[in-house]
NUBAVO-136806 format. One record per residue (C-alpha): residue in one letter; y, x, z. Coordinates in steps of 0.02 Angstrom, whole numbers, plus 50000, padded with zeros to 5 digits. Each point is the difference from the previous one (the first is absolute). Layout:
N
aYXZ
...
# end
This chain:
480
m441174759651115
p499394998849817
q498365008149965
t499995012249855
s498344993049935
v500884982949971
v501465008149911
f498905010449890
s498874985349949
s501534989449952
i501005013749909
l498625008949909
g498634987349972
p498245005849950
s500435008249839
c501655009550026
s500164999749814
g501825001149979
q499954988349849
v501334986349978
q499384983950080
p500214984149904
g501324988350067
m500855013550099
g501405001849870
e500545016349916
r501425012450019
g500545014749897
g500255001449816
g498815007549866
a499725018549975
g501355009349915
s501694995150087
s500765010350141
g499254997350171
d498584988949934
l498244998650074
v498525005249888
f498364989550003
q498295004349923
d498744985849989
g501084989250118
r500095013950131
l501605008850054
i499765018349971
s501815007750004
g501814996350022
s501625007050060
l500294999150196
e501434987249973
a498924988349894
l498555001550121
m501194995650141
e500684984749902
r498194994549971
l499694999750184
v501444987350035
p499614981549969
t501054988049898
v499994981050001
d498624999449863
y499105016050048
y499055008150148
p499165016949977
d498145002050002
r499445004350172
t499015015249944
y501645006049932
i500944996650154
f498765010250106
t499865014249871
f501805002349968
l500484999450185
l498635012850039
s500525012049854
s501874997750002
r500135011350155
v499615014849893
f501604997149901
i501204990950116
p500034997450191
p499514982550051
h501774996650073
d500815004749836
l498784989049903
l500384985850120
g501825002349965
r499764999949813
v498974983750025
g501414992950096
q501255003849854
i498914992249871
c499774984350109
l501864998650026
e500355001649809
q498714985949974
r500704988950140
q501805001549932
q499334994349826
l499144985450080
e501544995650100
a501044999449849
g498844986949928
s500174989250155
d498094995849999
k499594999050189
a498154996749965
r499785015149895
l500995010650124
k498854993850135
s498465003949901
f500545017649969
s500465002350183
a498224994450050
k499225012549873
i501045014350076
v499454996250177
q498204999849938
l500185017349919
l500845006750168
k498544991850097
e498655008649896
w501015016750018
t500104999450189
e498184995050020
a499345013749885
f501155014050048
p500884995750160
y500305018450039
d501295000549857
f501164989950111
q500005011450153
d501445008449915
e501674992750061
k500665001049816
a498524989249940
m500254987250142
a501864998449958
e499574997149810
l498684987050057
k501284991050107
a501295000649860
i498874992149877
t499284986950113
h501824995050051
r500384997549817
v498454989249964
t500364988450154
q501694995049938
c499244986649886
d498904993750142
e501124990150108
e499084983549984
n498305000650071
g499905018650042
t498245003749923
v500595017049929
k500705004450170
k498414995350085
a498945010649883
i501215015050024
a499944997550190
q498015000349995
m500005014949884
t501205009950112
q498974996150161
s498465005749910
l500735016249940
l500815004450174
l498284996650085
s499145011749872
l501295014150017
a499814998450190
a498165001649993
r500095015149882
s501275008250114
q498874997650148
l498555007349909
q500965015249950
e500605003450173
l498174998750059
r499455012549870
e501325012150052
k499394999150187
l498155002549953
r499355017449998
s498555007249901
p498385002150092
a500065014650125
m499585016249921
d498715009050103
k500095018649999
g498144999850006
p498775011450094
i500515017050069
l498595010449938
k498354994950084
a500754987050113
k499394985349892
p500154982250065
p498554993850107
a498724989849909
a500444985550112
q501754997749942
k500364984449904
d499875000749809
i500034986649864
l498134996250024
g500344996350184
v501274986749949
c499174993249844
c498255003549940
d499864987149858
p500625006749831
l500424981949942
v501024996250149
l500995015549990
a500284997549810
q500644982450040
q501235007050134
l500585012649876
t500264986049874
h501064991450130
i501145015150019
e500175002149815
l500514982049973
e501225000250140
r500795015849939
v500004995549814
n500714983150034
s501695008450055
i500185007649821
h501204990149891
p500225000849813
e501695008250017
d499185013750099
l498805004049860
m501404999449870
q500875014050094
i498595010949936
v500804998449834
s501725000650067
h499765016850090
m499165007849852
d501284994449873
s501505011449972
r500734993849831
d500964985950077
k501455010250068
h500984984950051
r498704994050130
c500555005050171
r498495008850083
g500884997950172
d499634981049989
l498125003749991
i499124993050156
k498815010650080
t498314992949975
y499195001450167
s498654987549948
l499415012149866
e500035015550110
a499154990850148
y498574994249879
d499805017849926
n499985008050177
w498714987450052
f498805006149856
n500325018150060
c499674996050182
l498414991649964
s499395015049895
m500405011650148
l499234988350127
v498315000049904
a500065018949991
t500435001050182
e498564988450055
v498795010649908
c500655017750045
r500174997050183
v498224994850026
v498985013450092
k498224997249945
k499515001049814
k498874984950008
h501454990450071
r501185006349861
t498644994449872
r499984982950077
m501904999749994
l500095004449819
e498654987149954
f500974987050096
f501695003449908
i498944999449833
d499384982850050
v501774994850047
a500685005749832
r498634990549908
e500414983850100
c501865002649955
f499485001549810
n499014983850029
i501474991150068
g501265006049873
n500855012050116
f500195014349881
n501445008850091
s499005002350164
m498495004849903
m500955014349912
a500795005450161
i498315001350080
i499325010049857
s501475011349992
g499765003250187
m498185005049976
n500515011249851
l501275009450101
s499535018450011
p499625000650188
v498754985749977
a499335004749825
r499555018250052
l498784993450144
k498515003749882
k498704999550136
t500584983150067
w500124992749811
s498235006049971
k499394987850129
v501014985949920
k499184987149883
t501315002349867
a499414987349871
k501254987050056
f501385012250013
d499605006049814
v500184982449945
l501704998350091
e500645015949918
h499394993749830
h501164985050020
m501465011150041
d499645013149865
p501715005749940
s499385003449827
s500614989049854
n501564994650116
f498804993250135
c499084988949871
n498604995550124
y501264994650131
r501014989649878
t498444990849939
a499484996250186
l501864994050031
q500014989249844
g498294992050071
a500804997150162
t501524991749919
q498904988749902
r499104995250155
s501644996550086
q500664989149867
m498414989250004
a499815000550187
n499724985250105
s500195009150169
s501305012650072
r498565012650010
e499775000449816
k501875000649970
i500285017350079
v500585013449881
i500825015750079
p500245013049860
v500205018950032
f501785000350029
n500335017049933
l499214996249838
f501014983949990
v501585010150015
k499445012249871
d499704985649877
i501844993950033
y500605018749975
f498965000249840
l500724984049933
h501745006250036
k499805017549923
i499104995849837
h501444986249953
t501865003649997
n501134988450091
h501134998649846
l499634998049813
p500965010449867
n501074984949964
g500555000650185
h499084984750051
i499034999550161
n498145000849972
f499524984950074
k498175000049941
k499775014550121
f500624989950144
w498914985649955
d498505011650017
i500585007350169
s500444983450067
r498224994249952
q499205014150097
i501134996750156
h499664981449995
e498105002650002
f500195012350148
m501094987650098
t498714986049965
w498685011250081
t501105003150154
q500234982250049
v498134996550025
e499734994050185
c498725011450083
p498474989650036
f499265011250131
e500344998450190
k501075013750075
d499275011250126
k501425007950100
k498945012750081
i499355007549830
q501754999349921
s500795008250150
y498805014449984
l500235000949813
l501925000850013
t500305010550159
a498495012250013
p500545017649999
i499655009149840
y499855018249972
s501235010749904
e499315009249852
e499975016250099
a498964991850140
l498814992249877
f499545017449933
i499775007050175
a498834985750050
s499065001549834
f499815019350023
e499434998150179
s498654986949939
e499455010949848
g500495017149993
p500895008249851
e498855004149854
n500965011149885
h501395012350003
m501384987349970
e499424988450141
k499865015550115
d501705005349964
s500694982750024
w499024998550172
k500675016450054
t501834995249963
l499724983650091
r499285007850153
t501435012750007
t501284986449986
l499224989850129
l499805013750121
n501915005949974
r500504981450027
a498964998850161
# end
């Protein structure tokens, strides 16, 4: 199965500039005539959907810039379903083929066919899920059937198509199996928590009984992060835009694929936050709770050093949940200097300026890295999604002249490309199944159970807390 990292490096290159490449040929007229493309400083910034689709299709003397192929295939789904785009590509190919056949130049016809197969190969490698639709597969077969008609002598085009089809089917099968596995998986068991004073015995296994080394735990969290984020694909991220956009009435929302990978990754963040809160709140003795808090602070710091900002943020969020944050007597015993530094990095002021500075530093380290350890960059996923949302909301899809605002989609594509580059880093840390099993399956308390455990550890201090505690006790007794 083709690896996404290989596809991205070949399609986008290091700059993802979107500028016209020398020697690649040119297509589309100058600004001013109907359906034309508009360029600024050699960079495509707008055009009609039809003109953009025509630019995607090669000719005998032209092959589209690979940055354009990726960006247009990624963004076009906002305006037209992939199978309809493939159908239009097939029509343009047929028109060009008929013109070449009229000229009786077999060499040029064969060259054109090879370029079409190359375009389809890049499409199926970068966005294989576009072809899970029966309509798309039918269009793909129709196009490949046409281009093989000029390949009777040595069959090179047919061989390329056969290899492309085999790779596509393997990729689709792998994704289908992954989706079935996700549907079978259940979230970590939700523990109802303690029933009033019946707290878990001190001997019950907790995270410190499984792993007492903050660095090792941070490494295992990084393992989980990379495994989960690796299943996210560029078209999944583009659906952030597709789901939010309501201007394009012609787009069939029923065709949108449920993004299991995005949901699973978001759920992982929430589960990790709740696990941290559970581990703290269920500890009986104050000195042990203090140790647990200091341990998670150290884990979060190690995550920061690794470049695993998502786990770091989840841990901080868990310690800032009300049932944990209210444990003032416990926090008074904690050496909070390290925690203060972590919170400084994740300070939300100025649009998380401190975090973005740290992320930029990790990105630069990754680009210059000589080892896999230095290449790791796992951004805070919720903030990345918000950045995509911001790019989408501040720029319109269409310009006043009706053109698609392609500059906007260059910017979104660049963000998604950078994220996908980070997801393809191979984790350098040895996997510890025992630790990972605990992190993924340990029971976590519900919000109600967390408050009960918190109030049992340190009683309510004000009227609001006393009312909450009274309500919880009543609810729990009635339920019992």
